[in-house]
C-alpha positions in Angstrom: 14.3 -24.2 2.3 16.4 -20.9 2.9 20.0 -21.3 3.2 21.9 -19.1 5.6 25.2 -17.5 4.0 26.5 -16.6 7.3 24.1 -14.6 9.3 23.4 -14.9 13.1 21.2 -18.0 13.8 18.8 -16.4 15.9 18.2 -13.4 13.5 18.2 -15.9 10.5 15.3 -17.9 12.0 13.7 -14.6 12.9 13.9 -13.3 9.2 12.7 -16.6 8.0 9.7 -16.9 10.1 8.6 -13.2 9.2 8.8 -13.8 5.3 7.0 -16.8 6.2 4.4 -14.9 8.0 4.0 -12.2 5.7 0.6 -12.0 3.9 1.6 -10.1 0.8 4.5 -12.7 0.2 1.8 -15.3 0.1 -0.5 -13.8 -1.7 2.5 -13.3 -4.3 4.2 -16.5 -4.1 7.3 -15.0 -2.7 10.0 -17.0 -1.0 13.0 -16.4 0.8 16.0 -18.9 -0.7 19.3 -17.3 0.6 20.2 -15.0 3.3 23.7 -13.6 4.1 25.2 -10.6 5.7 23.8 -7.6 3.4 22.2 -10.1 0.6 19.2 -11.7 0.2 17.8 -14.4 -2.9 13.9 -13.9 -3.3 11.9 -16.7 -5.7 8.7 -16.8 -7.2 7.1 -19.4 -9.8 5.4 -16.8 -12.4 1.8 -17.8 -13.2 -1.2 -16.3 -15.2 -2.4 -15.0 -12.2 1.1 -12.5 -12.4 -0.1 -11.0 -15.8 -1.0 -7.8 -17.0 -3.9 -6.9 -19.5 -1.9 -7.6 -22.4 -1.3 -10.9 -20.6 2.5 -10.3 -19.9 4.2 -10.7 -16.7 3.1 -7.3 -14.5 6.0 -5.1 -14.2 4.7 -4.6 -10.5 5.7 -8.3 -9.6 9.6 -7.6 -10.9 9.5 -4.6 -8.5 7.7 -6.7 -5.5 10.3 -9.5 -5.7 13.3 -6.6 -6.2 11.8 -4.6 -2.7 11.4 -8.1 -1.1 15.1 -9.0 -1.8 16.4 -5.5 -1.1 14.4 -5.2 2.0 15.4 -8.4 3.5 19.4 -7.8 2.9 19.0 -5.2 5.0 17.1 -7.0 7.5 19.9 -9.3 7.3 22.3 -6.7 8.8 19.9 -6.1 11.9 18.0 -3.2 10.5 14.6 -2.4 10.2 14.0 -0.3 6.5 11.1 0.8 4.8 11.5 1.7 1.2 11.6 5.6 0.6 12.4 5.3 -3.3 12.7 2.8 -5.6 13.9 2.8 -9.6 13.5 -0.1 -12.1 15.1 -0.7 -15.1 13.2 -3.3 -17.1 15.5 -4.9 -19.5 13.8 -7.9 -20.9 10.4 -9.2 -20.8 10.0 -12.3 -18.3 8.8 -15.6 -19.0 5.6 -16.5 -17.8 6.1 -20.0 -17.3 9.3 -20.1 -15.2 11.1 -18.9 -12.1 11.8 -15.3 -11.1 14.6 -14.7 -8.8 15.5 -11.8 -7.0 19.2 -11.1 -5.5 19.2 -8.2 -3.6 22.1 -6.8 -1.7 23.0 -3.8 0.5 25.2 -1.2 -1.1 25.5 1.3 1.9 23.9 1.2 5.3 24.2 4.6 7.0 22.4 6.0 10.0 18.8 7.0 8.6 19.5 5.9 4.9 20.0 2.2 3.5 20.9 2.2 -0.2 20.4 -1.2 -2.0 20.6 -2.7 -5.4 18.5 -5.7 -6.7 18.7 -7.9 -10.1 15.7 -9.5 -11.2 16.3 -12.9 -13.3 13.8 -15.1 -15.2 15.1 -18.5 -16.2 18.4 -17.3 -15.8 18.0 -14.0 -17.9 18.5 -10.8 -16.6 15.3 -9.1 -16.6 15.2 -6.2 -14.3 18.1 -4.0 -12.5 16.4 -2.1 -9.4 17.8 0.5 -7.2 16.5 1.7 -3.7 16.6 3.8 -1.2 15.5 2.9 2.5 14.9 4.5 5.5 16.6 3.2 8.8 13.3 2.7 11.0 15.6 0.8 13.9 16.9 -2.4 14.7 15.7 -5.9 15.1 15.6 -7.8 18.1 15.3 -11.7 17.1 14.0 -12.3 20.7 10.8 -10.3 19.7 7.6 -11.9 18.0 8.2 -11.5 14.2 7.1 -8.4 12.7 5.7 -10.1 10.0 7.4 -7.4 7.7 9.8 -8.2 4.7 
């Protein structure tokens, strides 16, 4: 169940539907837990299928949930954004038997570029700090069919 932290109900429902129908999110096990104006929380249950050849949680998993958190924080403002640049600092290794949580927020939304940030946690411990730049490619119309992109 996703918590609405204060955005328009139609936009909230549109984003929730889109996230539920995004094939990549389904494959990864990514789900949305909270959405507010310029902020989003994403979670994922880490499993052995998320490991790299060393048996550790793959860094791409952390980057993916951070990107999803930032992208959906942007969408909560009614903006369609696509990732133009992303920088990740891995702070600690993530647990394979726990819950990953990414908290994304919009830092600045301009006409062409949107700047966002995300923190990723593993069982409550911060494991990654992420900064992203997104291209603003239009506005969301909640009345349209879900675009299935997060």
